[in-house]
Wavefront OBJ file of the C-alpha trace (Angstrom):
o trace
v 83.583 -58.449 -126.336
v 85.609 -58.069 -129.432
v 89.502 -59.548 -129.070
v 92.567 -59.699 -131.577
v 95.250 -62.008 -131.082
v 98.687 -60.909 -133.363
v 101.821 -63.633 -133.389
v 105.017 -64.097 -134.499
v 105.626 -60.243 -134.636
v 108.881 -58.404 -133.255
v 107.514 -56.469 -130.250
v 110.505 -54.965 -128.561
v 108.036 -53.012 -126.486
v 107.906 -56.052 -124.034
v 111.139 -57.525 -123.456
v 110.955 -61.087 -125.938
v 107.181 -60.875 -126.565
v 106.017 -62.573 -130.270
v 102.456 -61.975 -129.337
v 100.053 -59.869 -128.417
v 96.028 -60.574 -127.129
v 93.830 -56.811 -126.737
v 90.336 -57.646 -125.686
v 88.236 -54.515 -127.194
v 90.236 -51.346 -126.485
v 92.855 -53.176 -123.722
v 96.072 -54.684 -124.242
v 94.750 -57.852 -121.646
v 98.402 -59.721 -122.335
v 101.771 -59.605 -124.202
v 104.267 -62.669 -124.310
v 104.993 -65.807 -126.272
v 103.655 -67.370 -129.507
v 102.587 -70.988 -127.933
v 101.037 -69.327 -124.508
v 99.086 -66.476 -126.603
v 97.778 -69.753 -129.236
v 96.711 -71.202 -126.089
v 95.264 -68.407 -123.709
v 93.351 -66.901 -126.454
v 92.464 -69.952 -128.756
v 89.117 -68.445 -129.502
v 89.938 -64.901 -130.036
v 87.728 -63.128 -133.015
v 90.332 -62.050 -135.394
v 93.869 -63.902 -134.550
v 96.929 -61.886 -136.928
v 99.934 -63.757 -138.553
v 102.604 -61.229 -138.124
v 105.567 -63.436 -140.031
v 107.979 -60.521 -137.896
v 106.545 -57.399 -138.568
v 107.334 -54.663 -136.076
v 104.488 -53.710 -133.342
v 104.770 -50.778 -131.706
v 102.860 -48.223 -129.616
v 100.647 -45.477 -131.853
v 102.696 -42.472 -132.303
v 101.927 -39.472 -130.959
v 102.738 -35.837 -133.008
v 102.921 -33.538 -130.062
v 102.895 -30.668 -132.250
v 100.590 -30.220 -135.582
v 98.687 -27.583 -137.673
v 96.100 -29.485 -138.930
v 94.621 -27.329 -141.417
v 97.392 -25.998 -142.769
v 98.465 -29.076 -143.470
v 95.733 -30.739 -145.359
v 95.651 -27.492 -147.823
v 98.986 -28.581 -149.149
v 96.852 -31.491 -150.566
v 95.213 -28.911 -152.961
v 97.435 -25.576 -152.571
v 100.859 -24.790 -153.353
v 103.521 -27.191 -151.792
v 106.965 -25.143 -151.961
v 108.502 -27.837 -149.844
v 110.338 -29.357 -152.646
v 110.931 -26.323 -154.787
v 114.388 -25.427 -155.646
v 114.565 -22.052 -157.033
v 112.943 -18.673 -156.770
v 112.746 -18.867 -160.906
v 110.840 -22.077 -160.331
v 108.825 -20.582 -157.112
v 107.546 -17.586 -159.047
v 106.706 -20.389 -162.480
v 104.536 -22.032 -160.021
v 102.623 -18.928 -158.967
v 101.971 -18.096 -162.340
v 100.567 -21.270 -163.391
v 98.489 -21.786 -160.150
v 96.957 -18.305 -159.841
v 93.719 -17.398 -160.698
v 92.274 -13.670 -160.663
v 90.287 -13.298 -157.530
v 90.505 -16.952 -155.313
v 93.491 -16.537 -152.809
v 96.082 -18.880 -153.417
v 97.301 -20.401 -150.143
v 100.872 -22.105 -150.559
v 103.891 -22.667 -148.264
v 107.105 -24.342 -147.549
v 109.973 -21.979 -149.898
v 113.647 -21.684 -147.880
v 115.777 -19.467 -149.584
v 118.769 -20.638 -147.690
v 117.921 -23.358 -150.311
v 117.587 -21.558 -153.437
v 120.612 -20.822 -155.981
v 119.426 -16.676 -156.017
v 119.624 -17.071 -152.029
v 116.710 -14.703 -151.910
v 113.503 -14.455 -151.082
v 110.711 -13.484 -153.967
v 109.332 -8.957 -154.240
v 106.243 -8.534 -154.004
v 106.990 -6.909 -157.269
v 107.987 -10.347 -158.540
v 105.383 -12.358 -156.901
v 103.004 -9.459 -158.329
v 103.836 -10.198 -161.678
v 103.760 -13.323 -161.689
v 100.177 -13.960 -159.894
v 98.626 -10.940 -161.934
v 96.043 -9.888 -159.915
v 95.344 -12.830 -158.306
v 95.759 -12.530 -153.881
v 98.538 -14.609 -152.659
v 99.956 -16.411 -149.305
v 102.919 -18.126 -149.559
v 104.730 -18.720 -146.150
v 108.080 -19.523 -146.037
v 108.915 -23.211 -144.062
v 109.443 -22.314 -140.825
v 105.577 -20.410 -141.113
v 106.787 -17.237 -139.487
v 107.029 -15.070 -142.399
v 105.356 -14.932 -146.041
v 105.440 -13.341 -149.113
v 102.271 -11.769 -150.589
v 100.992 -10.009 -153.646
v 99.446 -6.667 -153.348
v 95.750 -8.830 -153.862
v 96.365 -9.767 -150.286
v 97.336 -7.068 -149.102
v 94.300 -5.164 -150.228
v 92.743 -7.609 -147.884
v 94.790 -6.840 -145.271
v 95.103 -2.946 -144.507
v 95.896 -2.972 -140.892
v 99.493 -5.095 -142.192
v 100.970 -1.916 -144.083
v 102.766 -0.093 -141.501
v 102.284 -2.819 -138.743
v 105.184 -4.431 -136.899
v 107.123 -6.763 -139.284
v 105.773 -4.502 -142.406
v 108.128 -4.127 -145.602
v 107.107 -2.931 -148.757
v 109.128 -5.777 -150.881
v 110.253 -8.501 -148.421
v 108.233 -10.652 -146.849
v 105.980 -10.175 -143.736
v 106.742 -10.915 -140.518
v 105.246 -10.220 -136.869
v 101.869 -8.708 -136.515
v 101.917 -7.447 -140.442
v 102.188 -11.525 -141.252
v 99.371 -11.993 -138.904
v 97.289 -9.527 -140.826
v 97.652 -10.795 -144.452
v 97.671 -14.660 -143.068
v 94.139 -14.187 -141.177
v 92.943 -12.531 -144.494
v 94.336 -15.333 -146.164
v 92.511 -18.321 -144.057
v 88.881 -15.835 -143.709
v 89.230 -16.716 -147.639
v 88.814 -20.615 -146.922
v 85.279 -21.912 -146.855
v 84.102 -24.028 -144.244
v 84.119 -27.085 -146.250
v 87.250 -26.519 -147.758
v 88.746 -26.190 -143.706
v 87.293 -29.550 -142.364
v 88.114 -31.119 -145.878
v 92.063 -30.494 -145.437
v 91.447 -31.317 -141.211
v 90.392 -35.070 -142.893
v 93.405 -34.966 -145.566
v 95.520 -34.497 -142.467
v 94.351 -36.690 -140.231
v 93.981 -39.535 -142.725
v 97.821 -39.044 -143.617
v 98.666 -39.180 -139.626
v 96.626 -42.818 -139.527
v 98.624 -43.863 -142.316
v 101.576 -42.627 -140.925
v 101.233 -45.095 -137.437
v 100.375 -41.713 -135.740
v 97.064 -42.184 -133.422
v 97.097 -38.783 -131.231
v 98.192 -35.580 -132.341
v 98.461 -32.241 -130.449
v 96.440 -29.134 -132.335
v 98.920 -25.679 -131.386
v 95.939 -23.450 -132.867
v 95.645 -19.564 -131.888
v 94.372 -16.363 -132.621
v 97.157 -15.504 -135.005
v 97.654 -19.186 -136.325
v 93.858 -20.380 -137.110
v 91.033 -19.258 -135.109
v 87.998 -20.951 -132.387
v 86.079 -22.303 -135.293
v 89.236 -24.022 -137.152
v 89.413 -25.626 -133.808
v 86.043 -26.245 -132.979
v 85.790 -28.010 -136.369
v 89.322 -30.447 -135.613
v 87.933 -31.015 -131.932
v 84.127 -32.094 -133.551
v 86.002 -34.104 -136.452
v 84.025 -37.847 -136.738
v 87.818 -38.702 -137.838
v 89.268 -41.980 -134.698
v 93.070 -39.796 -135.040
v 92.437 -38.469 -131.198
v 92.950 -34.459 -131.230
v 94.383 -32.850 -127.825
v 93.332 -29.554 -128.782
v 96.013 -25.861 -127.202
v 95.337 -22.145 -127.917
v 98.209 -20.105 -127.624
v 96.648 -17.023 -125.824
v 98.264 -15.170 -122.624
v 96.022 -14.568 -119.842
v 96.368 -12.311 -116.560
v 94.216 -14.298 -113.523
v 92.733 -17.534 -113.295
v 89.678 -16.460 -114.255
v 90.161 -15.511 -117.600
v 91.870 -18.931 -117.993
v 88.750 -21.136 -116.993
v 87.209 -18.773 -119.596
v 89.343 -19.158 -122.314
v 89.543 -23.138 -121.781
v 85.567 -23.129 -122.168
v 85.459 -20.985 -125.314
v 87.579 -22.764 -126.893
v 87.202 -26.361 -126.276
v 90.844 -26.179 -125.823
v 93.159 -28.634 -123.441
v 95.251 -26.564 -122.317
v 96.248 -22.659 -122.681
v 99.716 -23.996 -124.318
v 101.817 -24.616 -127.830
v 102.388 -22.008 -129.920
v 101.451 -18.973 -127.244
v 104.573 -16.622 -129.042
v 107.233 -15.890 -126.605
v 109.212 -15.527 -130.429
v 109.398 -16.066 -133.488
v 112.037 -18.598 -136.025
v 115.279 -18.094 -136.970
v 114.967 -18.781 -140.327
v 112.759 -15.680 -140.416
v 115.440 -14.285 -137.968
v 112.278 -13.353 -135.154
v 113.863 -15.669 -132.722
v 114.945 -13.577 -129.926
v 118.680 -14.153 -129.084
v 120.646 -12.832 -126.689
v 123.648 -11.790 -129.480
v 123.031 -10.801 -132.822
v 122.390 -13.187 -135.675
v 125.499 -13.807 -137.425
v 124.493 -13.327 -141.512
v 122.452 -9.564 -140.323
v 123.974 -8.135 -137.307
v 121.540 -5.556 -136.629
v 118.943 -7.847 -135.506
v 119.002 -10.067 -132.197
v 114.876 -10.884 -133.096
v 111.469 -10.392 -131.711
v 110.524 -11.089 -128.077
v 106.516 -11.170 -127.956
v 106.556 -11.436 -124.202
v 108.665 -10.178 -121.500
v 109.014 -12.163 -117.893
v 106.045 -10.428 -116.258
v 103.725 -11.564 -118.849
v 105.070 -15.106 -118.782
v 104.600 -15.359 -115.371
v 101.124 -14.229 -115.759
v 100.321 -16.532 -117.343
v 102.046 -19.103 -115.588
v 100.600 -18.730 -112.422
v 96.712 -17.921 -113.673
v 97.056 -21.351 -115.405
v 98.728 -23.003 -112.364
v 95.237 -21.627 -110.135
v 92.818 -22.493 -112.172
v 94.795 -26.473 -112.908
v 95.078 -25.888 -116.676
v 98.823 -26.448 -118.498
v 100.018 -23.545 -119.689
v 103.245 -23.558 -122.050
v 105.077 -21.255 -124.579
v 106.944 -21.544 -128.463
v 110.222 -20.697 -127.706
v 113.181 -20.693 -129.584
v 115.795 -18.264 -129.371
v 118.583 -18.455 -125.933
v 116.925 -15.064 -125.187
v 113.575 -16.435 -124.909
v 114.480 -19.249 -123.227
v 115.863 -16.331 -120.209
v 112.876 -14.778 -120.356
v 110.619 -17.921 -119.980
v 112.720 -19.395 -117.245
v 112.740 -16.203 -115.132
v 108.639 -15.965 -115.894
v 108.714 -19.361 -114.110
v 110.566 -18.395 -111.734
v 108.902 -15.546 -110.583
v 105.264 -17.906 -110.761
v 107.245 -20.503 -108.895
v 107.505 -18.394 -105.840
v 103.702 -17.065 -106.380
v 102.340 -20.473 -106.328
v 105.183 -22.915 -105.416
v 107.348 -25.652 -107.187
v 104.955 -28.445 -106.382
v 101.797 -26.461 -107.894
v 103.690 -26.493 -111.070
v 104.809 -29.702 -111.193
v 101.341 -31.079 -111.168
v 100.332 -28.803 -113.750
v 102.942 -30.169 -115.987
v 103.450 -27.348 -117.904
v 105.062 -27.370 -121.199
v 107.562 -26.056 -123.688
v 107.080 -25.854 -127.957
v 110.910 -26.177 -129.864
v 112.823 -25.224 -127.178
v 116.003 -25.137 -129.127
v 118.217 -22.720 -127.697
v 118.493 -23.722 -123.389
v 121.387 -24.584 -121.446
v 122.129 -27.172 -118.916
v 121.740 -24.853 -115.796
v 118.060 -23.772 -117.344
v 117.617 -27.457 -118.440
v 117.817 -29.075 -114.420
v 115.789 -25.838 -113.754
v 112.935 -27.369 -116.234
v 113.329 -30.517 -114.663
v 112.823 -29.986 -111.650
v 109.696 -28.180 -112.272
v 108.255 -31.076 -113.958
v 108.135 -29.414 -117.800
v 107.763 -31.372 -120.952
v 109.516 -30.411 -123.515
v 108.255 -30.597 -126.656
v 110.454 -30.936 -129.048
v 110.785 -31.305 -133.377
v 114.332 -33.467 -134.004
v 113.103 -32.746 -137.518
v 114.648 -29.755 -137.337
v 118.038 -30.711 -137.537
v 117.625 -32.885 -139.585
v 116.622 -30.098 -141.824
v 118.734 -27.112 -141.084
v 121.091 -28.162 -139.054
v 124.817 -29.476 -139.050
v 128.235 -27.323 -140.287
v 126.668 -25.877 -143.402
v 122.443 -25.598 -142.226
v 120.241 -22.897 -141.939
v 120.874 -22.578 -138.264
v 125.151 -22.109 -138.943
v 124.051 -19.537 -141.738
v 122.182 -17.783 -139.030
v 124.249 -17.946 -135.892
v 127.591 -19.407 -136.857
v 128.887 -23.113 -136.032
v 129.655 -22.476 -132.475
v 125.922 -21.648 -131.510
v 124.536 -23.748 -134.003
v 126.332 -26.568 -132.947
v 124.551 -26.484 -128.959
v 120.774 -26.500 -130.512
v 118.621 -29.191 -129.989
v 120.636 -31.255 -127.411
v 118.105 -33.666 -126.975
v 121.043 -36.116 -124.955
v 120.866 -32.909 -122.850
v 117.443 -33.149 -121.370
v 117.466 -36.575 -121.394
v 120.068 -37.219 -119.094
v 118.467 -34.050 -116.815
v 115.334 -36.150 -116.705
v 112.809 -33.463 -118.764
v 110.102 -35.368 -120.136
v 110.209 -35.069 -123.607
v 107.212 -35.328 -126.675
v 108.174 -35.705 -130.179
v 106.289 -33.419 -132.886
v 106.632 -32.486 -136.456
v 105.075 -28.731 -136.567
v 103.222 -29.830 -139.570
v 103.470 -28.657 -142.064
v 106.652 -27.235 -140.958
v 108.336 -30.524 -141.366
v 106.426 -33.901 -142.191
v 104.216 -36.350 -140.393
v 106.908 -38.862 -140.480
v 107.218 -40.321 -137.021
v 110.332 -42.837 -138.136
v 111.975 -40.133 -139.725
v 111.880 -37.724 -136.232
v 113.207 -40.713 -134.542
v 115.965 -41.314 -137.107
v 116.836 -37.374 -136.980
v 116.652 -38.001 -132.911
v 119.413 -40.756 -133.283
v 121.494 -39.491 -136.144
v 121.908 -35.606 -134.687
v 124.393 -33.271 -136.592
v 126.143 -32.807 -133.413
v 128.285 -35.237 -131.442
v 126.871 -35.761 -128.214
v 123.432 -34.477 -128.960
v 121.662 -37.791 -130.456
v 119.544 -40.361 -127.956
v 119.432 -44.310 -128.921
v 116.278 -45.142 -130.306
v 114.392 -46.838 -127.582
v 114.868 -43.179 -125.785
v 113.504 -41.642 -129.335
v 110.468 -43.963 -130.272
v 109.253 -43.620 -126.312
v 109.578 -40.012 -126.802
v 107.252 -40.141 -129.376
v 104.671 -42.241 -128.163
v 104.400 -42.342 -124.457
v 106.494 -38.706 -124.266
v 102.863 -37.323 -126.187
v 100.600 -38.530 -123.414
v 103.003 -37.390 -120.541
v 103.178 -34.160 -122.857
v 99.132 -33.938 -122.508
v 99.003 -34.224 -119.039
v 97.895 -38.016 -119.069
v 97.472 -39.324 -115.838
v 97.618 -43.025 -117.246
v 100.713 -44.431 -116.706
v 100.026 -46.836 -119.162
v 99.558 -45.326 -122.297
v 101.858 -45.189 -125.120
v 102.921 -48.351 -124.069
v 102.088 -52.056 -125.274
v 101.773 -53.508 -121.363
v 98.603 -55.256 -120.214
v 96.385 -52.879 -118.966
v 97.288 -50.272 -121.487
v 94.664 -48.717 -124.183
v 94.958 -50.626 -127.204
v 96.611 -48.252 -129.250
v 99.414 -49.730 -131.757
v 100.700 -49.924 -135.071
v 101.945 -52.855 -136.734
v 105.018 -51.933 -139.526
v 106.626 -54.052 -142.093
v 110.021 -54.291 -140.578
v 112.262 -53.032 -142.870
v 114.874 -50.209 -142.079
v 114.748 -50.811 -137.871
v 115.757 -52.899 -134.959
v 116.393 -52.593 -131.571
v 120.222 -51.328 -132.050
v 119.112 -48.941 -134.813
v 118.314 -47.994 -139.080
v 119.429 -50.240 -141.186
v 120.407 -48.502 -144.841
v 116.977 -49.773 -146.675
v 114.274 -46.744 -145.190
v 112.062 -46.348 -142.642
v 109.368 -49.366 -142.237
v 105.528 -48.997 -144.106
v 102.706 -49.357 -142.043
v 100.449 -51.908 -142.149
v 97.782 -50.706 -139.329
v 97.321 -48.237 -137.155
v 94.732 -48.595 -134.251
v 93.827 -46.512 -131.457
v 91.838 -47.676 -128.353
v 90.855 -51.109 -130.265
v 89.493 -48.899 -132.863
v 91.366 -49.413 -136.509
v 92.145 -46.118 -137.960
v 94.624 -46.886 -141.190
v 95.145 -50.747 -142.797
v 97.042 -50.903 -145.615
v 95.293 -53.191 -148.316
v 96.244 -56.827 -148.863
v 98.929 -56.306 -146.309
v 97.438 -58.082 -143.431
v 95.723 -62.086 -144.378
l 1 2 3 4 5 6 7 8 9 10 11 12 13 14 15 16 17 18 19 20 21 22 23 24 25 26 27 28 29 30 31 32 33 34 35 36 37 38 39 40 41 42 43 44 45 46 47 48 49 50 51 52 53 54 55 56 57 58 59 60 61 62 63 64 65 66 67 68 69 70 71 72 73 74 75 76 77 78 79 80 81 82 83 84 85 86 87 88 89 90 91 92 93 94 95 96 97 98 99 100 101 102 103 104 105 106 107 108 109 110 111 112 113 114 115 116 117 118 119 120 121 122 123 124 125 126 127 128 129 130 131 132 133 134 135 136 137 138 139 140 141 142 143 144 145 146 147 148 149 150 151 152 153 154 155 156 157 158 159 160 161 162 163 164 165 166 167 168 169 170 171 172 173 174 175 176 177 178 179 180 181 182 183 184 185 186 187 188 189 190 191 192 193 194 195 196 197 198 199 200 201 202 203 204 205 206 207 208 209 210 211 212 213 214 215 216 217 218 219 220 221 222 223 224 225 226 227 228 229 230 231 232 233 234 235 236 237 238 239 240 241 242 243 244 245 246 247 248 249 250 251 252 253 254 255 256 257 258 259 260 261 262 263 264 265 266 267 268 269 270 271 272 273 274 275 276 277 278 279 280 281 282 283 284 285 286 287 288 289 290 291 292 293 294 295 296 297 298 299 300 301 302 303 304 305 306 307 308 309 310 311 312 313 314 315 316 317 318 319 320 321 322 323 324 325 326 327 328 329 330 331 332 333 334 335 336 337 338 339 340 341 342 343 344 345 346 347 348 349 350 351 352 353 354 355 356 357 358 359 360 361 362 363 364 365 366 367 368 369 370 371 372 373 374 375 376 377 378 379 380 381 382 383 384 385 386 387 388 389 390 391 392 393 394 395 396 397 398 399 400 401 402 403 404 405 406 407 408 409 410 411 412 413 414 415 416 417 418 419 420 421 422 423 424 425 426 427 428 429 430 431 432 433 434 435 436 437 438 439 440 441 442 443 444 445 446 447 448 449 450 451 452 453 454 455 456 457 458 459 460 461 462 463 464 465 466 467 468 469 470 471 472 473 474 475 476 477 478 479 480 481 482 483 484 485 486 487 488 489 490 491 492 493 494 495 496 497 498 499 500 501 502 503 504 505 506 507 508 509 510 511 512
C-alpha cells in the first residue's frame, strides 16, 4: 500500500483540518498536523504545504474535448478584437485544400458589429475550406470551398448565402470540417485538452457528444484515452423506446443519453427558443428542435431503461417544452422513477421559480455554466442586447436553483468558455445580477461534488475529502481565495492534481 500525508495545509472542505492522509486511492483521515504526524509517521510521502490550499479535485460537467483541443493548433478567435483582425488571421493561416478549423469569434465585441460574410471569407482564404464557429458553437462562418464539401447544407434549415450558417446547414458543414481531421489529429487534440484540464485542477470531465457535434468515433477515442482524467461520456440523441435507449447506449459506450440533445440553440446565434421575440431582431423567436411529445418519449424511454436522460435547454420557450415533457413522462412512469434516474438539463438559463421547484421535486440536475454570465451578462452584455435588460437580468439565477434545492453542477462548455474552475467559482460569487449569486462554499461544492451528482454517482462521498472518499484532490498555491471569498490578486495556481490516488499533474519544483 502507498500512503501520502499532507501537512500544514488549508483544507476548508473539512472543518479545522490542516492535514490529510491518503492510502492508495482513498482518503483515510483528516485533522490536525500533530495528530497526523503521530498516526502516519511511516507514510511513504510526507508533504509540508506551507499553508497551500487543498480542495477536492474539480469536475467539469460539460465539455467538448476535441473541439477545445483543436484550438491549440487551429485558429483561436476568442481574443480577436475586430472583424478586420479575423479576416487577416484567416489570410495568414489558410492553406489551399486544407480545412482551417477555427472557433471563438463574437461579433458583439467587434467595432464592426457583424460577422464576416462568405464573400469576405472567400477573399481572405483564397480557395481554402474554412470553418469558423461562433463563440457559442451554434453557428459558423464558412467559405464556399467548405460548402462545396457539404452540398446538403444548401437550402437546409439555417442556410444563408452570405451570413453564418445555423441549424441543419451548420451541422452539415461542421460534419464536413470534422471529416477532414485525421484519427491522429483527433487523439492528439483530446490529449492536449485533458492535459490542460489536469493542469487546472480538474480530474473528471463530462463529454457532451452527439451525432451533430462530434460523432461516435470521436467519443470512442476519448473514452479509450489512457490519460488519467476521467471522462464521463454523454450522447445527445433522442429515443422513443427503452430498447432504443439500451441499444444506443451499447453502441456509443456513453454513460447516458443526455448532454447536448438540443431542444434549442443559443442566444448569441439567435437560435435559443423564446416565448417572446428577440429584442434586437423582433422577426424571430429562435428555433425549437424537439417538441413536448419527443421530449416526453425520450425521458420515459430512458427512465424505463434505467438510463440518465437530459437536454440542452436555454430559451424560456424551450424550458416550457422540457417541463411539459417531464410532466407527461411523470404521468407515465411516476415521479419516483424519474428521481431515481437523476436526469439532467444543460445550461437552463431562462427558468422561472415554478419550474425550478418542479425540477427540485423530480431530482433533476442543473448542469450550468457561470462563465456565461461573466462573459455575456450585465446591463451592456450580449444577453441584454439580444433580450433587453429586464429579461437578461433574470438569467442564470444560481441562487434560485440553490434555494429550491436543485442539484447544481458547474461546467465550462469548453471551448465556449475555458476550463478554469476558479474563474467559474468567481463568476458564481460575483454574478452580474443582484440576488442571483451564491457563496464560495456553494460554488466550490457545485464544481466538485455537484459534478458527481450530475453523473448520477451513488458514492455519497465522491467530491469531498472526508474519510472514505476517493483520493481525488488538488493542491493550490492559495493566493487569491479565502473561506470568505476572493481577493484581488487572481485565482490560485494548481500545484498538483490527483484522481483516485494517481497524480495527473504536478507543477515542477512546487512541492518539495
